[in-house]
C-alpha positions in Angstrom: 96.9 -92.7 -149.6 95.4 -92.9 -153.1 97.7 -95.8 -153.9 96.5 -97.6 -150.8 92.8 -96.9 -151.9 92.0 -94.9 -148.8 91.1 -91.8 -150.8 89.9 -91.3 -154.3 90.3 -88.2 -156.4 87.8 -87.0 -159.0 88.9 -84.6 -161.8 86.8 -81.8 -163.1 85.3 -82.5 -166.5 86.7 -80.7 -169.5 87.1 -81.8 -173.1 90.8 -80.6 -172.8 93.1 -83.0 -171.0 95.4 -80.2 -169.9 92.6 -78.3 -168.2 91.5 -81.5 -166.5 95.0 -82.0 -165.1 95.3 -78.4 -163.9 91.9 -78.2 -162.2 91.5 -78.9 -158.5 90.2 -82.4 -157.7 87.5 -83.5 -155.3 88.4 -86.1 -152.8 86.3 -89.0 -151.4 87.2 -91.5 -148.7 86.8 -95.3 -148.9 85.0 -95.1 -145.5 82.9 -92.2 -144.3 84.1 -92.9 -140.8 87.7 -92.3 -141.9 86.6 -89.1 -143.6 85.0 -87.9 -140.3 88.2 -88.7 -138.3 90.6 -87.2 -140.8 88.4 -84.2 -141.7 88.3 -80.9 -139.9 84.6 -80.4 -139.6 83.2 -80.0 -136.1 79.6 -80.7 -137.0 77.8 -83.5 -138.8 77.5 -83.1 -142.5 74.9 -85.5 -144.0 75.2 -84.0 -147.5 78.9 -84.7 -147.6 78.4 -88.2 -146.4 75.7 -88.8 -149.1 78.0 -87.4 -151.8 80.8 -89.8 -150.6 78.4 -92.7 -150.6 77.3 -91.9 -154.2 80.9 -91.7 -155.3 81.7 -95.1 -153.8 78.6 -96.6 -155.5 79.7 -95.1 -158.8 83.2 -96.5 -158.4 81.8 -99.9 -157.7 79.7 -99.7 -160.9 82.8 -98.6 -162.8 84.5 -101.9 -161.9 81.8 -103.7 -164.0 82.0 -101.1 -166.8 85.6 -100.0 -167.3 84.5 -97.5 -170.0 82.7 -95.5 -167.3 84.4 -92.3 -166.2 83.4 -90.2 -163.2 84.1 -86.4 -163.1 82.7 -83.4 -161.4 81.5 -80.4 -163.4 81.9 -76.7 -162.7 81.1 -73.7 -164.9 82.9 -70.3 -165.0 80.5 -68.9 -162.4 81.6 -71.7 -160.0 78.3 -73.6 -160.1 79.0 -77.2 -159.5 77.4 -80.6 -160.3 78.8 -83.3 -158.1 79.1 -86.0 -160.7 79.3 -86.2 -164.5 79.3 -89.9 -165.4 80.2 -90.8 -168.9 80.9 -93.8 -171.1 82.3 -93.3 -174.7 79.5 -92.6 -177.2 76.9 -92.1 -174.5 75.1 -89.0 -173.2 76.7 -87.9 -169.9 74.6 -88.5 -166.8 74.6 -85.6 -164.4 74.1 -86.4 -160.7 73.7 -84.0 -157.7 73.8 -85.1 -154.1 71.5 -83.2 -151.8 70.5 -84.5 -148.4 67.4 -82.3 -148.2 65.9 -79.6 -150.4 63.7 -78.1 -147.7 65.6 -74.8 -147.6 64.6 -72.8 -150.7 68.2 -71.5 -151.1 69.6 -75.1 -151.2 66.9 -76.2 -153.6 67.6 -73.4 -156.0 71.4 -73.8 -155.8 71.3 -77.5 -156.6 68.7 -77.2 -159.4 70.3 -74.2 -161.1 73.7 -75.8 -161.2 72.2 -79.0 -162.7 70.2 -77.0 -165.3 73.3 -75.1 -166.2 75.3 -78.3 -166.8 72.4 -79.8 -168.7 72.3 -76.8 -171.0 76.1 -76.7 -171.5 76.3 -80.4 -172.2 73.1 -80.7 -174.2 71.4 -83.3 -171.9 67.7 -83.5 -171.4 67.6 -84.9 -167.9 69.5 -84.9 -164.6 69.3 -86.7 -161.3 69.3 -85.4 -157.7 69.9 -88.1 -155.1 68.4 -87.2 -151.8 67.8 -88.8 -148.4 64.1 -89.5 -149.1 62.5 -87.3 -151.7 61.0 -89.1 -154.8 59.7 -86.7 -157.4 60.1 -85.4 -160.9 60.3 -81.7 -162.0 60.1 -80.2 -165.5 62.2 -77.0 -165.8 63.1 -75.1 -168.9 62.2 -78.1 -171.1 64.4 -80.5 -169.1 63.6 -83.2 -166.6 65.0 -83.4 -163.1 64.4 -86.6 -161.2 64.7 -86.7 -157.4 65.4 -90.2 -156.0 66.1 -91.5 -152.5 69.7 -92.8 -152.2 68.4 -96.3 -151.1 66.4 -96.6 -154.3 69.1 -95.4 -156.6 71.8 -97.7 -155.0 69.5 -100.8 -154.9 68.9 -100.6 -158.6 65.1 -100.2 -158.2 63.9 -98.9 -161.6 63.5 -95.1 -161.4 60.5 -94.8 -163.8 
């Protein structure tokens, strides 16, 4: 199914090639409808659909910049950042997908994982793509930008 471009697999980021190859991969579908039919979930999951949408947009952008690599990031405590986007000799971009941050537990989970990755990789900023929130937060000397998916995908300047 990967060869037919129905599903795409994203490796976990690691500076060691062997560790990347051994780690579990995340899977994304070329069509969210296909993912809903093939998947085993009984209820709607807007967050997963948003994450799939972000991956497809990143894959499209990678066509125009073949140097771009898309990974996911996970630390030893299993905190995960959905996307680590990197081109050679550039700072990695860290992107979280989060449909809504209304629940305090969800908000803290998404932000703490992003802050951990930012610290581990030495980046000063991260991005959380949401359904509609547009805001900026400063935490621990780092900047987290919350952007609606439509704005991010349309190329509207984020500043």
